[in-house]
C-alpha positions as CSV (number, residue, x, y, z in Angstrom):
1,M,62.5,178.7,-144.8
2,Y,58.8,179.1,-143.9
3,M,56.3,176.2,-144.0
4,I,53.0,177.6,-145.2
5,R,51.4,174.2,-145.4
6,P,53.0,170.8,-145.0
7,W,53.5,170.6,-148.7
8,L,54.3,174.3,-149.4
9,Y,57.4,176.2,-148.3
10,V,58.7,179.7,-149.0
11,G,62.4,180.5,-148.9
12,K,65.3,182.5,-150.2
13,F,67.8,181.7,-152.8
14,S,70.5,180.6,-150.4
15,E,68.2,177.9,-149.0
16,T,67.9,176.3,-152.4
17,Q,71.6,175.5,-152.2
18,E,71.4,173.8,-148.8
19,G,70.8,170.1,-149.5
20,W,70.6,169.2,-145.9
21,L,67.8,171.8,-145.3
22,L,65.9,170.6,-148.4
23,R,66.1,167.0,-147.2
24,S,65.1,167.9,-143.6
25,C,61.9,169.5,-145.0
26,Q,61.4,166.7,-147.6
27,I,61.5,169.1,-150.4
28,G,60.9,167.3,-153.7
29,A,60.4,170.2,-156.0
30,M,61.5,173.9,-156.2
31,L,60.0,176.8,-158.1
32,E,63.0,179.1,-158.4
33,L,62.5,182.7,-159.2
34,D,66.0,184.1,-158.7
35,E,68.5,181.7,-160.2
36,A,68.4,178.1,-161.3
37,V,69.9,175.6,-158.8
38,E,70.1,171.9,-159.3
39,Q,69.8,169.6,-156.3
40,P,69.9,165.8,-156.5
41,G,66.5,164.2,-156.3
42,V,64.7,167.6,-156.5
43,V,62.6,168.6,-159.6
44,S,62.9,172.3,-160.4
45,L,61.5,174.9,-162.6
46,F,63.3,178.3,-163.0
47,L,61.2,181.3,-164.0
48,P,63.0,184.6,-164.4
49,V,60.6,186.8,-162.4
50,E,61.8,190.3,-161.7
51,D,60.8,191.9,-158.4
52,G,59.0,195.2,-158.9
53,E,57.9,194.3,-162.5
54,P,54.4,193.2,-163.5
55,L,54.0,189.5,-163.6
56,G,52.4,188.3,-166.8
57,P,49.5,185.9,-166.6
58,E,51.3,183.2,-168.6
59,M,54.3,183.2,-166.2
60,L,52.0,183.0,-163.2
61,K,50.1,180.2,-164.8
62,Q,53.3,178.3,-165.6
63,G,54.5,178.5,-162.1
64,L,51.1,177.6,-160.6
65,Q,50.9,174.5,-162.9
66,F,54.3,173.4,-161.8
67,V,53.4,173.7,-158.1
68,Q,50.1,172.0,-158.5
69,T,51.5,169.1,-160.5
70,Q,54.3,168.6,-158.0
71,K,51.8,168.7,-155.1
72,S,49.6,166.2,-156.9
73,W,52.6,163.8,-157.2
74,G,53.0,164.1,-153.4
75,R,56.1,166.3,-153.4
76,N,56.7,169.1,-151.0
77,V,57.4,172.3,-152.9
78,L,59.8,175.2,-152.1
79,I,59.1,178.5,-153.8
80,A,62.2,180.6,-153.6
81,C,63.4,184.0,-154.7
82,G,66.3,186.2,-153.6
83,A,65.1,187.1,-150.1
84,G,62.0,184.9,-149.9
85,V,59.8,187.9,-149.3
86,S,58.1,189.3,-152.4
87,R,58.3,187.1,-155.5
88,A,58.2,183.7,-153.6
89,A,55.4,185.0,-151.4
90,T,53.4,186.1,-154.5
91,F,53.5,182.6,-156.0
92,A,52.8,181.0,-152.6
93,I,49.7,183.2,-152.3
94,A,48.5,182.2,-155.7
95,A,49.3,178.5,-155.1
96,L,47.4,178.5,-151.8
97,K,44.5,180.4,-153.3
98,E,44.3,177.8,-156.1
99,E,44.4,174.8,-153.7
100,E,42.1,176.1,-151.0
101,K,39.8,178.4,-153.0
102,L,40.3,181.3,-150.7
103,S,39.9,185.0,-151.5
104,L,43.2,186.9,-152.1
105,L,42.9,188.7,-148.7
106,D,42.2,185.5,-146.8
107,T,45.1,183.8,-148.6
108,V,47.5,186.7,-147.7
109,R,46.4,186.3,-144.1
110,E,47.2,182.6,-144.2
111,V,50.6,183.1,-145.8
112,H,51.5,186.1,-143.5
113,A,50.5,184.2,-140.4
114,R,53.2,181.6,-141.2
115,H,55.7,184.0,-142.9
116,P,55.4,187.4,-141.2
117,E,57.9,189.0,-143.6
118,A,55.9,188.0,-146.7
119,L,55.1,191.1,-148.7
120,P,54.5,191.1,-152.4
121,H,55.8,194.1,-154.2
122,P,52.9,196.5,-155.3
123,E,53.4,195.5,-159.0
124,L,53.2,191.8,-158.1
125,W,50.2,192.4,-155.9
126,K,48.5,194.2,-158.8
127,S,49.3,191.3,-161.1
128,L,47.7,188.9,-158.7
129,C,44.6,191.1,-158.4
130,D,44.4,191.3,-162.2
131,Y,44.9,187.6,-162.7
132,Y,42.1,186.7,-160.2
133,G,39.8,189.6,-161.1
134,E,39.8,190.8,-157.5
135,D,39.9,194.6,-157.2
136,L,41.9,195.0,-154.0
137,T,44.2,197.9,-153.3
138,L,47.6,197.7,-151.9
139,M,46.3,199.5,-148.8
140,Q,43.7,196.7,-148.2
141,M,46.5,194.2,-148.3
142,L,48.7,196.2,-146.0
143,D,45.8,196.8,-143.5
144,I,45.5,193.0,-142.9
145,L,49.2,192.7,-142.4
146,R,49.4,195.3,-139.6
147,P,49.4,193.9,-136.0
């Protein structure tokens, strides 16, 4: 599990099942993108997001509203998908962009600095670019991720 901000974490499906880990990070909410998991004392929203498929604006908006609401209530949020690399990173980028009003490229830099394996699938990246009206190529994103 990677802490992007003290209130925002990115992880993989298996970590959603580890109550001790969630408690140690004080996770109070989970946006689950792989499978639904219930944990005592943790609010969750499951969105069936497929990796490699375009992400519809309504699905993105629903996930973002959940994350923003949970943050506003003082809950730490874990965004999790199968491996914690593509789908969860996509939503984390969007959530951080919304909260900190950064450009997509600056937000990718921030997320990648704390989660070096974060890499949205090209279709998910395009969905983010379309949603925010930022015309950025996959190569531009990859260029900033190279050491």
